[in-house]
N, C-alpha and C positions, 0 to 999 in steps of 0.2 A: 257319328257323321260328323264330318269337317263342314263349317259354314264359311260362308264369305261376306264380309262387309265391303260394300261397293261404294266409292266415292266420285263424284262428278266434280269437274274442274271447270274454271273459268281462266282467261286469259287467252293470249296469241298463241297460235300453234307453230309460230315461225322459229321460236328457239327453245329447245327441249331442255330443261333444268331439272335433274334429279332430285325429289323431295327425299328428305330424311326422316328417319323414324320420329324425330321431334315434331315435324310437321304433322304426321300420322296422329300422333299423340294428342296435338292440339286440336286437330279434327273431330277425334274421338271425345276430349271433353267438352267441346262445343256443341257436338251433334249426337253423340251416343253416350253420355256421362256414365252409364253402367257398365260399358266395357272399358272406360278409361283407365281402370287399374290394371290391365293387363300389360305385360311388358311387350315392347313392339321391337321386332328384329327384321331387317331386310333379309330377303332370301335370295339365291342365285338363280332362281327359275323364272324372273321376272320374263313376261313375254315381249313381243313387240309392240304390242297394242297397250299394255298396262305395267305398271309396276306393282309388285307384290309384297307384302309386308306379313310377316307372322303375327298373329296376337296371341299371346299365350301358346298353349300346345293344341288347342283345338280350332282357332280361327284364322281368316286370313282377311286381310283388307286389300283391295284392288284399288289402282287410282289410273286413270286414263292418262296416257303420257301426253297427248295433245287434245285439244278439243275437238279434232277431228275423229277420235275415237269416242267420244262420249255416246253417240247415236248407236254404235255397235254395241256398246254396253248396255245401254237401256233396252235394246232388241234383245240381248241375250238373257238379262234379267226378266223381261217379259214373257219369253217363250220357253226358257229351261224349265220351270215347274210343269208346263203342260206336255213336255215330251221325255221328261226325266225318266219316267216308268217305262218308257220303250226303248231305252238306250241301254246296250249290253256292258255298260261301265257305271259305276256310282258317280252323281252328279252333287256336287255341294249345295247345301240349300242355302238361299240367299238371305241374309239376316237383314239387318238394317241398309237404307240405301241413303247415302249421304246427299246433301243438297249443295249446288254450286256454292263458292265461298271466295272472300277476297283473298285469304290466306296464302293461295298458291300464287295468285298474281303479285302480292306484295313481296314473296320469296323471290320471285323471278327478277323482280327490278333490282332488288339487294343482290343477287347473284351477279348480274350483268355489271354492278358497279365495282363490286368487290373481286370479280373473276375468280371466286372460289366454288368448287363444286359442293354438292350436298355430300 
């Protein structure tokens, strides 16, 4: 069964900057070191609320696009385990849940100055 690693964000929601696989790797090294060895790649099925990255072949990491989506993600993480058995489709098991970090805020500032996209 595929799992999901969920991270929460900090920073203002006014400007969306796409994080890259390197940021996801840094978050893993800092918060979930036992998963940091897995290759990280962006996938094209990111939704409107979260960026999604593949971690190896079995896991996915989701990062909220803005702070406005953090509570939605927390609600999903809280309720899905309680209703998963009643749904007609498989629901990934949520693995570690990341903590807010300054990494994303720092990358947003850098992105605004350099005008480059992740």
